Predicted model as a PDB file, atoms N, CA, C, CB and O in Angstrom, pLDDT in the B-factor column:
MODEL        1                                                                  
ATOM      1  N   MET A   1      23.779 -32.505  -3.732  1.00 53.00           N  
ATOM      2  CA  MET A   1      23.999 -32.086  -5.101  1.00 53.00           C  
ATOM      3  C   MET A   1      23.339 -30.744  -5.404  1.00 53.00           C  
ATOM      4  CB  MET A   1      23.486 -33.140  -6.047  1.00 53.00           C  
ATOM      5  O   MET A   1      23.909 -29.920  -6.119  1.00 53.00           O  
ATOM      6  N   ASN A   2      22.150 -30.524  -4.868  1.00 63.00           N  
ATOM      7  CA  ASN A   2      21.394 -29.318  -5.210  1.00 63.00           C  
ATOM      8  C   ASN A   2      21.476 -28.261  -4.129  1.00 63.00           C  
ATOM      9  CB  ASN A   2      19.952 -29.664  -5.465  1.00 63.00           C  
ATOM     10  O   ASN A   2      20.544 -27.471  -3.980  1.00 63.00           O  
ATOM     11  N   GLU A   3      22.550 -28.222  -3.377  1.00 74.00           N  
ATOM     12  CA  GLU A   3      22.626 -27.241  -2.294  1.00 74.00           C  
ATOM     13  C   GLU A   3      22.656 -25.811  -2.818  1.00 74.00           C  
ATOM     14  CB  GLU A   3      23.856 -27.500  -1.441  1.00 74.00           C  
ATOM     15  O   GLU A   3      22.072 -24.915  -2.208  1.00 74.00           O  
ATOM     16  N   GLY A   4      23.322 -25.594  -3.926  1.00 73.00           N  
ATOM     17  CA  GLY A   4      23.401 -24.249  -4.506  1.00 73.00           C  
ATOM     18  C   GLY A   4      22.043 -23.747  -4.949  1.00 73.00           C  
ATOM     19  O   GLY A   4      21.730 -22.570  -4.766  1.00 73.00           O  
ATOM     20  N   THR A   5      21.228 -24.619  -5.532  1.00 78.00           N  
ATOM     21  CA  THR A   5      19.890 -24.203  -5.965  1.00 78.00           C  
ATOM     22  C   THR A   5      18.999 -23.916  -4.777  1.00 78.00           C  
ATOM     23  CB  THR A   5      19.252 -25.274  -6.845  1.00 78.00           C  
ATOM     24  O   THR A   5      18.195 -22.984  -4.820  1.00 78.00           O  
ATOM     25  N   ASP A   6      19.122 -24.689  -3.727  1.00 81.00           N  
ATOM     26  CA  ASP A   6      18.307 -24.449  -2.534  1.00 81.00           C  
ATOM     27  C   ASP A   6      18.664 -23.122  -1.883  1.00 81.00           C  
ATOM     28  CB  ASP A   6      18.483 -25.587  -1.529  1.00 81.00           C  
ATOM     29  O   ASP A   6      17.784 -22.398  -1.418  1.00 81.00           O  
ATOM     30  N   VAL A   7      19.944 -22.804  -1.850  1.00 83.00           N  
ATOM     31  CA  VAL A   7      20.381 -21.525  -1.279  1.00 83.00           C  
ATOM     32  C   VAL A   7      19.864 -20.370  -2.136  1.00 83.00           C  
ATOM     33  CB  VAL A   7      21.931 -21.469  -1.171  1.00 83.00           C  
ATOM     34  O   VAL A   7      19.410 -19.359  -1.601  1.00 83.00           O  
ATOM     35  N   ALA A   8      19.929 -20.511  -3.451  1.00 79.00           N  
ATOM     36  CA  ALA A   8      19.438 -19.456  -4.346  1.00 79.00           C  
ATOM     37  C   ALA A   8      17.939 -19.256  -4.182  1.00 79.00           C  
ATOM     38  CB  ALA A   8      19.765 -19.794  -5.808  1.00 79.00           C  
ATOM     39  O   ALA A   8      17.463 -18.120  -4.193  1.00 79.00           O  
ATOM     40  N   LYS A   9      17.188 -20.343  -4.030  1.00 80.00           N  
ATOM     41  CA  LYS A   9      15.737 -20.229  -3.849  1.00 80.00           C  
ATOM     42  C   LYS A   9      15.393 -19.551  -2.538  1.00 80.00           C  
ATOM     43  CB  LYS A   9      15.083 -21.603  -3.905  1.00 80.00           C  
ATOM     44  O   LYS A   9      14.455 -18.756  -2.475  1.00 80.00           O  
ATOM     45  N   SER A  10      16.143 -19.860  -1.494  1.00 83.00           N  
ATOM     46  CA  SER A  10      15.832 -19.249  -0.195  1.00 83.00           C  
ATOM     47  C   SER A  10      16.243 -17.785  -0.149  1.00 83.00           C  
ATOM     48  CB  SER A  10      16.526 -20.013   0.929  1.00 83.00           C  
ATOM     49  O   SER A  10      15.652 -17.006   0.598  1.00 83.00           O  
ATOM     50  N   ALA A  11      17.241 -17.397  -0.931  1.00 85.00           N  
ATOM     51  CA  ALA A  11      17.698 -16.005  -0.927  1.00 85.00           C  
ATOM     52  C   ALA A  11      16.916 -15.130  -1.907  1.00 85.00           C  
ATOM     53  CB  ALA A  11      19.177 -15.945  -1.261  1.00 85.00           C  
ATOM     54  O   ALA A  11      16.959 -13.905  -1.801  1.00 85.00           O  
ATOM     55  N   ALA A  12      16.212 -15.731  -2.848  1.00 81.00           N  
ATOM     56  CA  ALA A  12      15.510 -14.974  -3.886  1.00 81.00           C  
ATOM     57  C   ALA A  12      14.225 -14.366  -3.349  1.00 81.00           C  
ATOM     58  CB  ALA A  12      15.201 -15.869  -5.082  1.00 81.00           C  
ATOM     59  O   ALA A  12      13.578 -14.929  -2.467  1.00 81.00           O  
ATOM     60  N   ASP A  13      13.864 -13.204  -3.893  1.00 79.00           N  
ATOM     61  CA  ASP A  13      12.581 -12.576  -3.557  1.00 79.00           C  
ATOM     62  C   ASP A  13      11.433 -13.275  -4.284  1.00 79.00           C  
ATOM     63  CB  ASP A  13      12.603 -11.074  -3.916  1.00 79.00           C  
ATOM     64  O   ASP A  13      10.334 -13.401  -3.744  1.00 79.00           O  
ATOM     65  N   VAL A  14      11.693 -13.722  -5.495  1.00 81.00           N  
ATOM     66  CA  VAL A  14      10.672 -14.375  -6.315  1.00 81.00           C  
ATOM     67  C   VAL A  14      11.301 -15.592  -6.982  1.00 81.00           C  
ATOM     68  CB  VAL A  14      10.078 -13.390  -7.383  1.00 81.00           C  
ATOM     69  O   VAL A  14      12.433 -15.531  -7.462  1.00 81.00           O  
ATOM     70  N   VAL A  15      10.565 -16.690  -7.008  1.00 82.00           N  
ATOM     71  CA  VAL A  15      11.022 -17.899  -7.681  1.00 82.00           C  
ATOM     72  C   VAL A  15       9.995 -18.258  -8.743  1.00 82.00           C  
ATOM     73  CB  VAL A  15      11.229 -19.077  -6.670  1.00 82.00           C  
ATOM     74  O   VAL A  15       8.810 -18.410  -8.445  1.00 82.00           O  
ATOM     75  N   LEU A  16      10.454 -18.392  -9.984  1.00 83.00           N  
ATOM     76  CA  LEU A  16       9.558 -18.789 -11.075  1.00 83.00           C  
ATOM     77  C   LEU A  16       9.345 -20.295 -11.007  1.00 83.00           C  
ATOM     78  CB  LEU A  16      10.138 -18.370 -12.467  1.00 83.00           C  
ATOM     79  O   LEU A  16      10.303 -21.060 -10.887  1.00 83.00           O  
ATOM     80  N   MET A  17       8.098 -20.714 -11.084  1.00 85.00           N  
ATOM     81  CA  MET A  17       7.778 -22.138 -10.997  1.00 85.00           C  
ATOM     82  C   MET A  17       7.691 -22.792 -12.372  1.00 85.00           C  
ATOM     83  CB  MET A  17       6.469 -22.333 -10.254  1.00 85.00           C  
ATOM     84  O   MET A  17       7.680 -24.019 -12.474  1.00 85.00           O  
ATOM     85  N   ARG A  18       7.630 -21.986 -13.426  1.00 85.00           N  
ATOM     86  CA  ARG A  18       7.553 -22.499 -14.790  1.00 85.00           C  
ATOM     87  C   ARG A  18       8.810 -22.071 -15.538  1.00 85.00           C  
ATOM     88  CB  ARG A  18       6.266 -21.988 -15.517  1.00 85.00           C  
ATOM     89  O   ARG A  18       9.443 -21.084 -15.164  1.00 85.00           O  
ATOM     90  N   PRO A  19       9.174 -22.786 -16.569  1.00 86.00           N  
ATOM     91  CA  PRO A  19      10.397 -22.427 -17.304  1.00 86.00           C  
ATOM     92  C   PRO A  19      10.249 -21.169 -18.163  1.00 86.00           C  
ATOM     93  CB  PRO A  19      10.811 -23.579 -18.184  1.00 86.00           C  
ATOM     94  O   PRO A  19      11.247 -20.657 -18.671  1.00 86.00           O  
ATOM     95  N   SER A  20       9.044 -20.668 -18.333  1.00 87.00           N  
ATOM     96  CA  SER A  20       8.807 -19.488 -19.157  1.00 87.00           C  
ATOM     97  C   SER A  20       9.211 -18.223 -18.404  1.00 87.00           C  
ATOM     98  CB  SER A  20       7.328 -19.412 -19.579  1.00 87.00           C  
ATOM     99  O   SER A  20       8.954 -18.096 -17.207  1.00 87.00           O  
ATOM    100  N   LEU A  21       9.841 -17.297 -19.108  1.00 90.00           N  
ATOM    101  CA  LEU A  21      10.245 -16.028 -18.499  1.00 90.00           C  
ATOM    102  C   LEU A  21       9.132 -14.982 -18.548  1.00 90.00           C  
ATOM    103  CB  LEU A  21      11.483 -15.490 -19.197  1.00 90.00           C  
ATOM    104  O   LEU A  21       9.329 -13.852 -18.101  1.00 90.00           O  
ATOM    105  N   ALA A  22       7.980 -15.341 -19.079  1.00 91.00           N  
ATOM    106  CA  ALA A  22       6.853 -14.403 -19.137  1.00 91.00           C  
ATOM    107  C   ALA A  22       6.367 -14.054 -17.732  1.00 91.00           C  
ATOM    108  CB  ALA A  22       5.696 -14.999 -19.967  1.00 91.00           C  
ATOM    109  O   ALA A  22       5.723 -13.023 -17.540  1.00 91.00           O  
ATOM    110  N   GLY A  23       6.665 -14.889 -16.765  1.00 89.00           N  
ATOM    111  CA  GLY A  23       6.282 -14.607 -15.387  1.00 89.00           C  
ATOM    112  C   GLY A  23       6.958 -13.364 -14.837  1.00 89.00           C  
ATOM    113  O   GLY A  23       6.425 -12.707 -13.943  1.00 89.00           O  
ATOM    114  N   ILE A  24       8.129 -13.039 -15.367  1.00 91.00           N  
ATOM    115  CA  ILE A  24       8.835 -11.834 -14.919  1.00 91.00           C  
ATOM    116  C   ILE A  24       8.027 -10.589 -15.262  1.00 91.00           C  
ATOM    117  CB  ILE A  24      10.239 -11.754 -15.559  1.00 91.00           C  
ATOM    118  O   ILE A  24       7.931  -9.667 -14.452  1.00 91.00           O  
ATOM    119  N   LEU A  25       7.445 -10.561 -16.460  1.00 93.00           N  
ATOM    120  CA  LEU A  25       6.618  -9.415 -16.855  1.00 93.00           C  
ATOM    121  C   LEU A  25       5.382  -9.300 -15.969  1.00 93.00           C  
ATOM    122  CB  LEU A  25       6.199  -9.537 -18.329  1.00 93.00           C  
ATOM    123  O   LEU A  25       4.960  -8.194 -15.629  1.00 93.00           O  
ATOM    124  N   THR A  26       4.808 -10.424 -15.602  1.00 92.00           N  
ATOM    125  CA  THR A  26       3.649 -10.421 -14.710  1.00 92.00           C  
ATOM    126  C   THR A  26       4.038  -9.896 -13.339  1.00 92.00           C  
ATOM    127  CB  THR A  26       3.051 -11.832 -14.589  1.00 92.00           C  
ATOM    128  O   THR A  26       3.298  -9.114 -12.742  1.00 92.00           O  
ATOM    129  N   ILE A  27       5.181 -10.314 -12.840  1.00 92.00           N  
ATOM    130  CA  ILE A  27       5.648  -9.860 -11.534  1.00 92.00           C  
ATOM    131  C   ILE A  27       5.903  -8.355 -11.547  1.00 92.00           C  
ATOM    132  CB  ILE A  27       6.924 -10.613 -11.128  1.00 92.00           C  
ATOM    133  O   ILE A  27       5.549  -7.661 -10.594  1.00 92.00           O  
ATOM    134  N   ILE A  28       6.511  -7.849 -12.612  1.00 94.00           N  
ATOM    135  CA  ILE A  28       6.777  -6.411 -12.719  1.00 94.00           C  
ATOM    136  C   ILE A  28       5.469  -5.633 -12.776  1.00 94.00           C  
ATOM    137  CB  ILE A  28       7.634  -6.106 -13.966  1.00 94.00           C  
ATOM    138  O   ILE A  28       5.348  -4.582 -12.147  1.00 94.00           O  
ATOM    139  N   ASP A  29       4.497  -6.134 -13.518  1.00 96.00           N  
ATOM    140  CA  ASP A  29       3.187  -5.469 -13.616  1.00 96.00           C  
ATOM    141  C   ASP A  29       2.482  -5.428 -12.260  1.00 96.00           C  
ATOM    142  CB  ASP A  29       2.297  -6.188 -14.648  1.00 96.00           C  
ATOM    143  O   ASP A  29       1.940  -4.395 -11.868  1.00 96.00           O  
ATOM    144  N   ILE A  30       2.492  -6.541 -11.556  1.00 95.00           N  
ATOM    145  CA  ILE A  30       1.868  -6.591 -10.223  1.00 95.00           C  
ATOM    146  C   ILE A  30       2.590  -5.652  -9.260  1.00 95.00           C  
ATOM    147  CB  ILE A  30       1.880  -8.038  -9.666  1.00 95.00           C  
ATOM    148  O   ILE A  30       1.956  -4.994  -8.435  1.00 95.00           O  
ATOM    149  N   SER A  31       3.903  -5.593  -9.368  1.00 94.00           N  
ATOM    150  CA  SER A  31       4.684  -4.711  -8.499  1.00 94.00           C  
ATOM    151  C   SER A  31       4.344  -3.241  -8.742  1.00 94.00           C  
ATOM    152  CB  SER A  31       6.180  -4.942  -8.718  1.00 94.00           C  
ATOM    153  O   SER A  31       4.192  -2.472  -7.793  1.00 94.00           O  
ATOM    154  N   LYS A  32       4.223  -2.851 -10.015  1.00 97.00           N  
ATOM    155  CA  LYS A  32       3.877  -1.462 -10.342  1.00 97.00           C  
ATOM    156  C   LYS A  32       2.476  -1.108  -9.832  1.00 97.00           C  
ATOM    157  CB  LYS A  32       3.957  -1.233 -11.866  1.00 97.00           C  
ATOM    158  O   LYS A  32       2.256  -0.010  -9.321  1.00 97.00           O  
ATOM    159  N   LYS A  33       1.538  -2.041  -9.974  1.00 97.00           N  
ATOM    160  CA  LYS A  33       0.179  -1.794  -9.481  1.00 97.00           C  
ATOM    161  C   LYS A  33       0.162  -1.670  -7.969  1.00 97.00           C  
ATOM    162  CB  LYS A  33      -0.765  -2.912  -9.923  1.00 97.00           C  
ATOM    163  O   LYS A  33      -0.577  -0.851  -7.423  1.00 97.00           O  
ATOM    164  N   SER A  34       0.965  -2.470  -7.287  1.00 97.00           N  
ATOM    165  CA  SER A  34       1.026  -2.404  -5.822  1.00 97.00           C  
ATOM    166  C   SER A  34       1.605  -1.075  -5.358  1.00 97.00           C  
ATOM    167  CB  SER A  34       1.865  -3.562  -5.266  1.00 97.00           C  
ATOM    168  O   SER A  34       1.100  -0.471  -4.412  1.00 97.00           O  
ATOM    169  N   VAL A  35       2.661  -0.622  -6.019  1.00 97.00           N  
ATOM    170  CA  VAL A  35       3.275   0.655  -5.648  1.00 97.00           C  
ATOM    171  C   VAL A  35       2.308   1.802  -5.908  1.00 97.00           C  
ATOM    172  CB  VAL A  35       4.587   0.877  -6.427  1.00 97.00           C  
ATOM    173  O   VAL A  35       2.213   2.725  -5.099  1.00 97.00           O  
ATOM    174  N   ASN A  36       1.591   1.755  -7.027  1.00 98.00           N  
ATOM    175  CA  ASN A  36       0.607   2.805  -7.319  1.00 98.00           C  
ATOM    176  C   ASN A  36      -0.512   2.816  -6.280  1.00 98.00           C  
ATOM    177  CB  ASN A  36       0.016   2.610  -8.725  1.00 98.00           C  
ATOM    178  O   ASN A  36      -0.975   3.888  -5.887  1.00 98.00           O  
ATOM    179  N   ARG A  37      -0.951   1.648  -5.832  1.00 98.00           N  
ATOM    180  CA  ARG A  37      -2.003   1.560  -4.806  1.00 98.00           C  
ATOM    181  C   ARG A  37      -1.497   2.122  -3.484  1.00 98.00           C  
ATOM    182  CB  ARG A  37      -2.471   0.094  -4.621  1.00 98.00           C  
ATOM    183  O   ARG A  37      -2.239   2.810  -2.783  1.00 98.00           O  
ATOM    184  N   ILE A  38      -0.258   1.842  -3.137  1.00 98.00           N  
ATOM    185  CA  ILE A  38       0.322   2.368  -1.897  1.00 98.00           C  
ATOM    186  C   ILE A  38       0.398   3.886  -1.961  1.00 98.00           C  
ATOM    187  CB  ILE A  38       1.727   1.770  -1.649  1.00 98.00           C  
ATOM    188  O   ILE A  38       0.068   4.561  -0.985  1.00 98.00           O  
ATOM    189  N   LYS A  39       0.827   4.432  -3.094  1.00 98.00           N  
ATOM    190  CA  LYS A  39       0.894   5.888  -3.250  1.00 98.00           C  
ATOM    191  C   LYS A  39      -0.493   6.518  -3.143  1.00 98.00           C  
ATOM    192  CB  LYS A  39       1.534   6.252  -4.599  1.00 98.00           C  
ATOM    193  O   LYS A  39      -0.658   7.548  -2.490  1.00 98.00           O  
ATOM    194  N   PHE A  40      -1.493   5.900  -3.785  1.00 98.00           N  
ATOM    195  CA  PHE A  40      -2.851   6.414  -3.716  1.00 98.00           C  
ATOM    196  C   PHE A  40      -3.369   6.409  -2.282  1.00 98.00           C  
ATOM    197  CB  PHE A  40      -3.773   5.596  -4.611  1.00 98.00           C  
ATOM    198  O   PHE A  40      -3.945   7.396  -1.825  1.00 98.00           O  
ATOM    199  N   ASN A  41      -3.163   5.293  -1.569  1.00 97.00           N  
ATOM    200  CA  ASN A  41      -3.627   5.191  -0.190  1.00 97.00           C  
ATOM    201  C   ASN A  41      -2.918   6.195   0.713  1.00 97.00           C  
ATOM    202  CB  ASN A  41      -3.413   3.777   0.334  1.00 97.00           C  
ATOM    203  O   ASN A  41      -3.537   6.761   1.613  1.00 97.00           O  
ATOM    204  N   PHE A  42      -1.637   6.419   0.483  1.00 97.00           N  
ATOM    205  CA  PHE A  42      -0.901   7.401   1.275  1.00 97.00           C  
ATOM    206  C   PHE A  42      -1.449   8.809   1.048  1.00 97.00           C  
ATOM    207  CB  PHE A  42       0.593   7.353   0.930  1.00 97.00           C  
ATOM    208  O   PHE A  42      -1.663   9.557   2.002  1.00 97.00           O  
ATOM    209  N   GLY A  43      -1.675   9.168  -0.215  1.00 97.00           N  
ATOM    210  CA  GLY A  43      -2.223  10.494  -0.525  1.00 97.00           C  
ATOM    211  C   GLY A  43      -3.623  10.681   0.042  1.00 97.00           C  
ATOM    212  O   GLY A  43      -3.931  11.728   0.611  1.00 97.00           O  
ATOM    213  N   TRP A  44      -4.471   9.669  -0.112  1.00 95.00           N  
ATOM    214  CA  TRP A  44      -5.839   9.744   0.397  1.00 95.00           C  
ATOM    215  C   TRP A  44      -5.851   9.875   1.910  1.00 95.00           C  
ATOM    216  CB  TRP A  44      -6.635   8.513  -0.028  1.00 95.00           C  
ATOM    217  O   TRP A  44      -6.603  10.687   2.450  1.00 95.00           O  
ATOM    218  N   SER A  45      -5.038   9.098   2.601  1.00 95.00           N  
ATOM    219  CA  SER A  45      -5.021   9.159   4.066  1.00 95.00           C  
ATOM    220  C   SER A  45      -4.471  10.497   4.548  1.00 95.00           C  
ATOM    221  CB  SER A  45      -4.183   8.005   4.644  1.00 95.00           C  
ATOM    222  O   SER A  45      -4.911  11.004   5.580  1.00 95.00           O  
ATOM    223  N   PHE A  46      -3.519  11.077   3.821  1.00 95.00           N  
ATOM    224  CA  PHE A  46      -2.993  12.394   4.203  1.00 95.00           C  
ATOM    225  C   PHE A  46      -4.089  13.452   4.126  1.00 95.00           C  
ATOM    226  CB  PHE A  46      -1.807  12.790   3.297  1.00 95.00           C  
ATOM    227  O   PHE A  46      -4.261  14.238   5.058  1.00 95.00           O  
ATOM    228  N   VAL A  47      -4.828  13.476   3.023  1.00 94.00           N  
ATOM    229  CA  VAL A  47      -5.896  14.471   2.853  1.00 94.00           C  
ATOM    230  C   VAL A  47      -7.005  14.250   3.880  1.00 94.00           C  
ATOM    231  CB  VAL A  47      -6.477  14.405   1.421  1.00 94.00           C  
ATOM    232  O   VAL A  47      -7.495  15.204   4.485  1.00 94.00           O  
ATOM    233  N   TYR A  48      -7.396  13.001   4.072  1.00 91.00           N  
ATOM    234  CA  TYR A  48      -8.465  12.682   5.012  1.00 91.00           C  
ATOM    235  C   TYR A  48      -8.084  13.081   6.440  1.00 91.00           C  
ATOM    236  CB  TYR A  48      -8.793  11.189   4.952  1.00 91.00           C  
ATOM    237  O   TYR A  48      -8.864  13.719   7.147  1.00 91.00           O  
ATOM    238  N   ASN A  49      -6.871  12.694   6.850  1.00 90.00           N  
ATOM    239  CA  ASN A  49      -6.447  13.007   8.213  1.00 90.00           C  
ATOM    240  C   ASN A  49      -6.229  14.500   8.414  1.00 90.00           C  
ATOM    241  CB  ASN A  49      -5.175  12.256   8.549  1.00 90.00           C  
ATOM    242  O   ASN A  49      -6.509  15.023   9.493  1.00 90.00           O  
ATOM    243  N   LEU A  50      -5.741  15.185   7.404  1.00 90.00           N  
ATOM    244  CA  LEU A  50      -5.586  16.635   7.518  1.00 90.00           C  
ATOM    245  C   LEU A  50      -6.943  17.299   7.741  1.00 90.00           C  
ATOM    246  CB  LEU A  50      -4.909  17.209   6.257  1.00 90.00           C  
ATOM    247  O   LEU A  50      -7.086  18.161   8.608  1.00 90.00           O  
ATOM    248  N   PHE A  51      -7.929  16.894   6.958  1.00 86.00           N  
ATOM    249  CA  PHE A  51      -9.266  17.441   7.114  1.00 86.00           C  
ATOM    250  C   PHE A  51      -9.857  17.076   8.472  1.00 86.00           C  
ATOM    251  CB  PHE A  51     -10.171  16.945   5.994  1.00 86.00           C  
ATOM    252  O   PHE A  51     -10.469  17.920   9.128  1.00 86.00           O  
ATOM    253  N   ALA A  52      -9.681  15.829   8.899  1.00 83.00           N  
ATOM    254  CA  ALA A  52     -10.245  15.381  10.174  1.00 83.00           C  
ATOM    255  C   ALA A  52      -9.607  16.099  11.357  1.00 83.00           C  
ATOM    256  CB  ALA A  52     -10.067  13.875  10.328  1.00 83.00           C  
ATOM    257  O   ALA A  52     -10.296  16.441  12.317  1.00 83.00           O  
ATOM    258  N   ILE A  53      -8.303  16.329  11.297  1.00 84.00           N  
ATOM    259  CA  ILE A  53      -7.629  17.030  12.394  1.00 84.00           C  
ATOM    260  C   ILE A  53      -8.094  18.479  12.464  1.00 84.00           C  
ATOM    261  CB  ILE A  53      -6.098  16.969  12.220  1.00 84.00           C  
ATOM    262  O   ILE A  53      -8.348  19.003  13.549  1.00 84.00           O  
ATOM    263  N   LEU A  54      -8.204  19.121  11.315  1.00 83.00           N  
ATOM    264  CA  LEU A  54      -8.685  20.502  11.305  1.00 83.00           C  
ATOM    265  C   LEU A  54     -10.127  20.598  11.792  1.00 83.00           C  
ATOM    266  CB  LEU A  54      -8.571  21.090   9.901  1.00 83.00           C  
ATOM    267  O   LEU A  54     -10.481  21.526  12.519  1.00 83.00           O  
ATOM    268  N   LEU A  55     -10.953  19.640  11.392  1.00 79.00           N  
ATOM    269  CA  LEU A  55     -12.342  19.628  11.845  1.00 79.00           C  
ATOM    270  C   LEU A  55     -12.410  19.391  13.350  1.00 79.00           C  
ATOM    271  CB  LEU A  55     -13.147  18.550  11.097  1.00 79.00           C  
ATOM    272  O   LEU A  55     -13.178  20.050  14.049  1.00 79.00           O  
ATOM    273  N   GLY A  56     -11.612  18.456  13.846  1.00 76.00           N  
ATOM    274  CA  GLY A  56     -11.606  18.163  15.276  1.00 76.00           C  
ATOM    275  C   GLY A  56     -11.060  19.308  16.106  1.00 76.00           C  
ATOM    276  O   GLY A  56     -11.480  19.495  17.248  1.00 76.00           O  
ATOM    277  N   ALA A  57     -10.135  20.074  15.558  1.00 77.00           N  
ATOM    278  CA  ALA A  57      -9.554  21.200  16.287  1.00 77.00           C  
ATOM    279  C   ALA A  57     -10.464  22.421  16.263  1.00 77.00           C  
ATOM    280  CB  ALA A  57      -8.198  21.557  15.703  1.00 77.00           C  
ATOM    281  O   ALA A  57     -10.224  23.394  16.977  1.00 77.00           O  
ATOM    282  N   GLY A  58     -11.492  22.370  15.453  1.00 75.00           N  
ATOM    283  CA  GLY A  58     -12.424  23.501  15.388  1.00 75.00           C  
ATOM    284  C   GLY A  58     -11.984  24.587  14.434  1.00 75.00           C  
ATOM    285  O   GLY A  58     -12.390  25.740  14.583  1.00 75.00           O  
ATOM    286  N   ALA A  59     -11.160  24.247  13.453  1.00 78.00           N  
ATOM    287  CA  ALA A  59     -10.675  25.245  12.507  1.00 78.00           C  
ATOM    288  C   ALA A  59     -11.796  25.753  11.598  1.00 78.00           C  
ATOM    289  CB  ALA A  59      -9.545  24.664  11.665  1.00 78.00           C  
ATOM    290  O   ALA A  59     -11.748  26.884  11.114  1.00 78.00           O  
ATOM    291  N   PHE A  60     -12.793  24.917  11.373  1.00 75.00           N  
ATOM    292  CA  PHE A  60     -13.928  25.333  10.557  1.00 75.00           C  
ATOM    293  C   PHE A  60     -15.013  25.840  11.505  1.00 75.00           C  
ATOM    294  CB  PHE A  60     -14.457  24.152   9.652  1.00 75.00           C  
ATOM    295  O   PHE A  60     -15.750  25.048  12.093  1.00 75.00           O  
ATOM    296  N   VAL A  61     -15.108  27.142  11.650  1.00 74.00           N  
ATOM    297  CA  VAL A  61     -16.000  27.727  12.641  1.00 74.00           C  
ATOM    298  C   VAL A  61     -17.462  27.488  12.294  1.00 74.00           C  
ATOM    299  CB  VAL A  61     -15.735  29.214  12.769  1.00 74.00           C  
ATOM    300  O   VAL A  61     -18.264  27.221  13.189  1.00 74.00           O  
ATOM    301  N   ASN A  62     -17.825  27.576  11.040  1.00 78.00           N  
ATOM    302  CA  ASN A  62     -19.225  27.453  10.650  1.00 78.00           C  
ATOM    303  C   ASN A  62     -19.679  26.003  10.558  1.00 78.00           C  
ATOM    304  CB  ASN A  62     -19.452  28.139   9.329  1.00 78.00           C  
ATOM    305  O   ASN A  62     -20.881  25.737  10.541  1.00 78.00           O  
ATOM    306  N   ILE A  63     -18.751  25.068  10.497  1.00 73.00           N  
ATOM    307  CA  ILE A  63     -19.104  23.654  10.387  1.00 73.00           C  
ATOM    308  C   ILE A  63     -18.890  22.996  11.738  1.00 73.00           C  
ATOM    309  CB  ILE A  63     -18.265  22.941   9.281  1.00 73.00           C  
ATOM    310  O   ILE A  63     -17.758  22.889  12.211  1.00 73.00           O  
ATOM    311  N   ARG A  64     -19.960  22.562  12.350  1.00 70.00           N  
ATOM    312  CA  ARG A  64     -19.884  21.881  13.653  1.00 70.00           C  
ATOM    313  C   ARG A  64     -20.501  20.502  13.531  1.00 70.00           C  
ATOM    314  CB  ARG A  64     -20.604  22.702  14.765  1.00 70.00           C  
ATOM    315  O   ARG A  64     -21.460  20.298  12.786  1.00 70.00           O  
ATOM    316  N   ILE A  65     -19.940  19.561  14.269  1.00 69.00           N  
ATOM    317  CA  ILE A  65     -20.528  18.223  14.324  1.00 69.00           C  
ATOM    318  C   ILE A  65     -20.943  17.973  15.761  1.00 69.00           C  
ATOM    319  CB  ILE A  65     -19.524  17.119  13.816  1.00 69.00           C  
ATOM    320  O   ILE A  65     -20.280  18.443  16.685  1.00 69.00           O  
ATOM    321  N   PRO A  66     -22.020  17.248  15.965  1.00 69.00           N  
ATOM    322  CA  PRO A  66     -22.449  16.926  17.324  1.00 69.00           C  
ATOM    323  C   PRO A  66     -21.395  16.044  18.017  1.00 69.00           C  
ATOM    324  CB  PRO A  66     -23.832  16.212  17.304  1.00 69.00           C  
ATOM    325  O   PRO A  66     -20.738  15.248  17.347  1.00 69.00           O  
ATOM    326  N   PRO A  67     -21.226  16.168  19.317  1.00 68.00           N  
ATOM    327  CA  PRO A  67     -20.200  15.409  20.032  1.00 68.00           C  
ATOM    328  C   PRO A  67     -20.352  13.898  19.909  1.00 68.00           C  
ATOM    329  CB  PRO A  67     -20.220  15.783  21.475  1.00 68.00           C  
ATOM    330  O   PRO A  67     -19.354  13.178  19.953  1.00 68.00           O  
ATOM    331  N   GLN A  68     -21.584  13.399  19.755  1.00 73.00           N  
ATOM    332  CA  GLN A  68     -21.764  11.952  19.671  1.00 73.00           C  
ATOM    333  C   GLN A  68     -21.195  11.379  18.365  1.00 73.00           C  
ATOM    334  CB  GLN A  68     -23.247  11.603  19.791  1.00 73.00           C  
ATOM    335  O   GLN A  68     -20.966  10.172  18.277  1.00 73.00           O  
ATOM    336  N   PHE A  69     -20.967  12.211  17.364  1.00 72.00           N  
ATOM    337  CA  PHE A  69     -20.396  11.731  16.112  1.00 72.00           C  
ATOM    338  C   PHE A  69     -18.863  11.851  16.087  1.00 72.00           C  
ATOM    339  CB  PHE A  69     -20.995  12.503  14.947  1.00 72.00           C  
ATOM    340  O   PHE A  69     -18.239  11.471  15.096  1.00 72.00           O  
ATOM    341  N   ALA A  70     -18.266  12.357  17.127  1.00 64.00           N  
ATOM    342  CA  ALA A  70     -16.822  12.586  17.150  1.00 64.00           C  
ATOM    343  C   ALA A  70     -16.032  11.281  17.099  1.00 64.00           C  
ATOM    344  CB  ALA A  70     -16.439  13.369  18.395  1.00 64.00           C  
ATOM    345  O   ALA A  70     -14.905  11.271  16.603  1.00 64.00           O  
ATOM    346  N   GLY A  71     -16.586  10.197  17.592  1.00 66.00           N  
ATOM    347  CA  GLY A  71     -15.878   8.938  17.603  1.00 66.00           C  
ATOM    348  C   GLY A  71     -16.002   8.131  16.329  1.00 66.00           C  
ATOM    349  O   GLY A  71     -15.382   7.072  16.223  1.00 66.00           O  
ATOM    350  N   LEU A  72     -16.767   8.580  15.368  1.00 64.00           N  
ATOM    351  CA  LEU A  72     -16.954   7.813  14.133  1.00 64.00           C  
ATOM    352  C   LEU A  72     -15.820   7.968  13.190  1.00 64.00           C  
ATOM    353  CB  LEU A  72     -18.207   8.212  13.452  1.00 64.00           C  
ATOM    354  O   LEU A  72     -15.833   7.383  12.107  1.00 64.00           O  
TER     355      LEU A  72                                                      
ENDMDL                                                                          
END                                                                             
């Protein structure tokens, strides 16, 4: 009898467990926060890796790090 509902639940990205539709707003809010965190992490890692690659290549002539710290 409930084959259609089972198929819909398995195909859905999100299933509300309560009859209230307020959960949709919560899901949208969590999704926006997750996307913003991903964007922040991507930007931070780009800047960090750019600086680290330039430092490792010796682009900063006056700034030197001892070889034992190269693996940190």
